[in-house]
C-alpha positions as CSV (number, residue, x, y, z in Angstrom):
1,X,-127.4,145.7,-102.0
2,X,-124.7,148.2,-102.9
3,X,-124.1,151.5,-101.1
4,X,-125.4,153.6,-104.0
5,X,-128.7,151.6,-104.1
6,X,-128.9,151.8,-100.2
7,X,-128.4,155.6,-100.3
8,X,-131.1,156.0,-103.0
9,X,-133.6,154.1,-100.9
10,X,-132.7,156.1,-97.9
11,X,-133.1,159.4,-99.8
12,X,-136.6,158.2,-100.8
13,X,-137.3,157.3,-97.2
14,X,-136.0,160.8,-96.1
15,X,-138.1,162.6,-98.7
16,X,-141.2,160.7,-97.7
17,X,-140.8,161.3,-94.0
18,X,-140.2,165.0,-94.5
19,X,-143.2,165.4,-96.9
20,X,-145.6,163.4,-94.7
21,X,-144.4,165.2,-91.5
22,X,-145.0,168.6,-93.1
23,X,-148.4,167.4,-94.4
24,X,-149.3,166.1,-91.0
25,X,-148.4,169.4,-89.4
26,X,-150.6,171.3,-91.8
27,X,-153.5,168.9,-91.5
28,X,-153.4,169.0,-87.7
29,X,-153.2,172.8,-87.6
30,X,-149.8,172.7,-85.9
31,X,-147.9,174.8,-88.3
32,X,-149.1,178.4,-87.7
33,X,-145.7,180.1,-88.4
34,X,-144.3,177.5,-90.8
35,X,-141.1,177.5,-88.8
36,X,-141.3,173.9,-87.5
37,X,-142.2,172.5,-90.9
38,X,-139.3,174.3,-92.6
39,X,-136.9,173.2,-90.0
40,X,-137.2,169.5,-90.6
41,X,-134.0,168.1,-92.1
42,X,-132.2,164.8,-92.4
43,X,-128.5,163.9,-92.8
44,X,-127.9,160.4,-94.2
45,X,-124.6,158.5,-93.8
46,X,-124.1,155.1,-95.3
47,X,-121.0,153.2,-94.1
48,X,-120.0,149.7,-95.0
49,X,-121.6,148.1,-92.0
50,X,-124.0,150.7,-90.7
51,X,-126.4,153.5,-91.6
52,X,-126.8,156.8,-89.9
53,X,-130.0,158.7,-90.3
54,X,-130.0,162.0,-88.4
55,X,-133.3,163.9,-88.2
56,X,-133.3,167.5,-87.0
57,X,-136.0,170.1,-86.4
58,X,-136.9,173.1,-84.2
59,X,-136.4,172.5,-80.5
60,X,-140.2,172.5,-79.7
61,X,-140.9,169.8,-82.4
62,X,-140.5,167.0,-79.9
63,X,-143.2,168.5,-77.7
64,X,-145.6,169.0,-80.7
65,X,-145.0,165.4,-81.8
66,X,-144.9,163.6,-78.5
67,X,-147.2,165.9,-76.5
68,X,-146.7,167.1,-72.9
69,X,-148.5,165.9,-69.8
70,X,-150.3,168.6,-67.8
71,X,-151.2,168.7,-64.2
72,X,-154.5,167.0,-64.9
73,X,-153.8,165.0,-68.0
74,X,-151.9,161.8,-68.8
75,X,-150.7,161.3,-72.3
76,X,-148.3,158.6,-73.3
77,X,-145.3,161.0,-73.4
78,X,-142.1,161.3,-71.5
79,X,-142.6,165.1,-71.1
80,X,-144.6,166.9,-68.5
81,X,-145.1,170.2,-66.8
82,X,-144.1,169.6,-63.2
83,X,-144.2,172.8,-61.1
84,X,-143.9,175.4,-63.8
85,X,-146.1,176.8,-66.5
86,X,-144.8,177.4,-70.0
87,X,-143.7,181.1,-70.3
88,X,-146.8,183.1,-71.2
89,X,-144.7,185.6,-73.3
90,X,-143.8,182.7,-75.7
91,X,-147.4,182.5,-76.8
92,X,-147.7,186.1,-78.0
93,X,-146.8,185.6,-81.7
94,X,-148.9,182.4,-81.8
95,X,-151.9,184.3,-80.4
96,X,-151.5,187.0,-83.1
97,X,-151.1,184.5,-85.9
98,X,-154.2,182.7,-84.8
99,X,-156.2,185.8,-84.6
100,X,-157.4,185.1,-81.1
101,X,-159.0,188.1,-79.6
102,X,-161.4,187.2,-76.8
103,X,-163.6,189.8,-75.2
104,X,-164.9,190.1,-71.6
105,X,-168.5,190.1,-70.6
106,X,-168.8,193.8,-71.7
107,X,-167.4,193.1,-75.1
108,X,-164.1,194.8,-74.4
109,X,-161.0,193.1,-75.8
110,X,-158.9,191.3,-73.1
111,X,-155.3,192.5,-72.9
112,X,-152.9,190.1,-74.7
113,X,-150.9,189.6,-71.4
114,X,-154.0,188.3,-69.8
115,X,-154.7,186.0,-72.7
116,X,-151.1,184.7,-72.7
117,X,-151.4,183.9,-69.0
118,X,-154.8,182.1,-69.5
119,X,-153.5,180.0,-72.3
120,X,-150.2,179.1,-70.5
121,X,-152.2,178.1,-67.4
122,X,-154.5,175.9,-69.6
123,X,-151.5,174.2,-71.2
124,X,-150.0,173.7,-67.7
125,X,-153.2,172.1,-66.4
126,X,-154.3,170.2,-69.5
127,X,-150.9,169.5,-71.3
128,X,-150.4,169.3,-75.0
129,X,-152.0,166.4,-76.8
130,X,-149.5,164.4,-78.9
131,X,-149.9,165.2,-82.6
132,X,-147.5,162.4,-83.7
133,X,-146.8,164.4,-86.9
134,X,-143.3,163.0,-87.1
135,X,-143.8,159.6,-85.5
136,X,-146.6,158.6,-87.9
137,X,-144.6,159.9,-90.9
138,X,-141.6,157.9,-89.9
139,X,-143.6,154.7,-89.2
140,X,-145.4,154.9,-92.6
141,X,-142.2,155.5,-94.5
142,X,-140.4,152.7,-92.7
143,X,-143.1,150.3,-93.9
144,X,-142.1,150.7,-97.5
145,X,-138.3,150.4,-97.0
146,X,-137.2,147.4,-99.0
147,X,-136.9,144.2,-96.9
148,X,-133.4,143.6,-98.2
149,X,-132.3,146.9,-96.8
150,X,-133.9,146.2,-93.4
151,X,-132.4,142.8,-93.2
152,X,-128.9,143.8,-94.3
153,X,-128.6,146.6,-91.8
154,X,-130.7,145.0,-89.1
155,X,-133.0,148.0,-89.0
156,X,-135.7,148.1,-86.3
157,X,-138.3,150.8,-86.8
158,X,-138.9,151.4,-83.1
159,X,-135.2,151.7,-82.3
160,X,-134.5,153.8,-85.4
161,X,-137.3,156.2,-84.4
162,X,-136.2,156.4,-80.8
163,X,-132.7,157.1,-81.9
164,X,-133.8,159.8,-84.3
165,X,-135.9,161.5,-81.6
166,X,-133.0,161.1,-79.1
167,X,-130.7,162.9,-81.6
168,X,-133.1,165.8,-81.8
169,X,-133.3,166.0,-78.0
170,X,-129.5,165.9,-77.6
171,X,-129.1,168.7,-80.1
172,X,-131.7,170.7,-78.3
173,X,-130.1,170.1,-74.9
174,X,-126.6,171.0,-76.2
175,X,-127.9,174.3,-77.6
176,X,-129.1,175.2,-74.1
């Protein structure tokens, strides 16, 4: 298999992963601002004896995909809230986009700061359920990669996925 052919297959793989990940976000209601969906990108490098596929997305994408354990939940994820709640102020725009406006027992609207705190506390306690929007997209696209490509480069789906997620994490950590 020549490099041009390999690159074309990887471009198809890239396009399928991105399209399916975006569709998964929309179907699971995890794309309220559209920022995460629009941030998904891929860089492909085909060398003589190796392939580099570098996925990138907004920092919080890994948490949306893999989920986060809360104080009273246990998802199969490496992430967890230990002793600290997520910052309530980070939820403000999300609350507005979702049109969440709960009322107290007298019908009066709750202040947004109160609502931010209550949602942050709920996330701290219950965690964030994994959506697997990216993981599932990657796994499905991997299934249709040509066997010749997989054999030639010794690709292993699990290792490739873990490497892709690790790259996103390293990028996030390096940005502070």
